[in-house]
C-alpha positions in Angstrom: 76.1 52.5 118.9 76.6 50.8 115.5 79.1 52.1 113.0 76.4 53.9 111.1 75.2 55.7 114.2 78.5 56.9 115.1 78.9 59.5 112.5 75.3 60.5 112.7 74.8 64.3 113.3 71.6 64.7 115.2 70.3 68.1 116.4 67.4 68.4 118.5 64.3 69.6 117.0 64.0 72.6 119.4 67.7 73.5 118.9 67.2 73.2 115.0 64.0 75.5 115.2 65.9 78.1 117.3 68.9 78.0 114.9 66.4 78.3 111.8 64.7 81.2 113.6 68.2 82.9 114.2 69.1 82.4 110.6 65.8 83.8 109.3 66.3 86.9 111.7 69.8 87.4 110.5 68.5 87.4 106.7 66.0 90.0 107.7 68.8 91.9 109.3 71.0 91.6 106.4 68.3 92.8 104.2 67.7 96.0 106.3 71.5 96.6 106.6 71.8 96.2 102.8 68.8 98.5 102.4 70.3 101.1 104.7 73.8 100.9 103.0 72.2 101.4 99.7 70.2 104.4 100.9 73.4 105.7 102.4 75.2 105.3 99.3 72.6 107.1 97.4 72.6 109.9 99.9 76.2 110.3 99.6 75.7 110.4 95.8 73.2 113.1 96.0 75.2 115.3 98.5 78.3 115.0 96.6 77.7 115.1 92.9 81.4 115.9 92.3 82.3 112.4 93.4 81.3 111.2 90.0 80.0 108.1 88.3 83.2 106.1 89.2 83.0 106.5 92.9 79.4 105.8 92.6 80.1 102.5 90.7 82.7 101.5 93.3 80.4 102.1 96.3 77.4 100.2 94.5 79.6 97.4 93.6 80.9 97.2 97.3 77.3 97.2 98.8 76.2 94.6 96.3 79.3 92.3 97.0 78.7 92.7 100.8 75.1 91.7 100.5 75.9 88.8 98.1 78.6 87.3 100.5 76.4 87.7 103.6 73.5 85.9 101.8 75.9 83.0 100.7 77.0 82.8 104.4 73.5 82.6 105.5 72.7 80.0 102.8 75.7 77.9 104.1 74.4 78.1 107.6 71.1 77.0 106.6 72.5 74.0 104.6 74.6 73.0 107.5 71.4 72.9 109.7 70.1 70.3 107.3 73.1 68.0 107.3 72.6 64.5 108.3 76.1 63.7 109.5 79.5 65.3 110.0 80.7 64.1 106.6 77.9 66.0 105.0 78.9 69.1 107.2 82.5 68.8 106.1 81.5 68.4 102.5 79.1 71.4 102.6 81.7 73.6 104.3 84.4 72.6 101.9 82.1 73.5 99.0 81.3 76.8 100.6 84.8 77.8 101.1 85.7 76.9 97.4 82.8 78.9 96.1 83.5 81.8 98.4 87.1 81.9 97.2 86.0 82.0 93.5 83.6 84.6 94.3 86.0 86.8 96.1 88.6 86.3 93.4 85.9 87.3 90.7 84.8 90.4 92.9 88.3 91.6 93.5 89.0 91.3 89.6 85.9 93.3 88.9 86.5 95.9 91.7 89.9 96.5 90.4 88.6 97.1 87.0 86.0 99.5 88.3 88.4 101.4 90.3 90.9 101.5 87.5 88.2 103.0 85.3 87.0 105.2 87.8 90.7 106.6 88.4 91.3 106.9 84.6 88.0 108.8 84.2 88.8 111.1 87.0 92.2 111.8 85.5 90.9 112.8 82.2 90.9 116.5 81.5 87.6 118.3 82.0 85.8 119.6 78.9 86.2 123.3 78.7 83.0 125.4 78.8 82.2 127.3 75.6 81.9 130.4 77.7 85.7 130.2 78.8 87.9 132.0 76.4 91.5 130.9 76.2 94.3 133.2 75.5 95.7 132.8 72.1 99.4 132.0 71.7 
């Protein structure tokens, strides 16, 4: 084996096909899970209107972030399958981890803002109804 062949990352075509089929099946499953999670979030919203817009925003963001992160993982797996050598696999993984850390940081910041806003909105006094009379002091 020559020096160029030593680092060569070869995957048999059958194994690559099986892996690609597995990733495609995982993508379909993720889409179904995301759709189901979205439907569940909507169902919760419908059943409990008192939860309010803030909680709805938090649950929608959580579902969107989970779907985004799963898709990024599947995209990474797909790119690793197409890697030509171990060096490329290592580079792809490093890039994926860096992008994931940036994304998770941004998601945490946005979720923190959303939760803080929801808490502030929930703590605001409710508007009084016009039919409610208050005792005069």
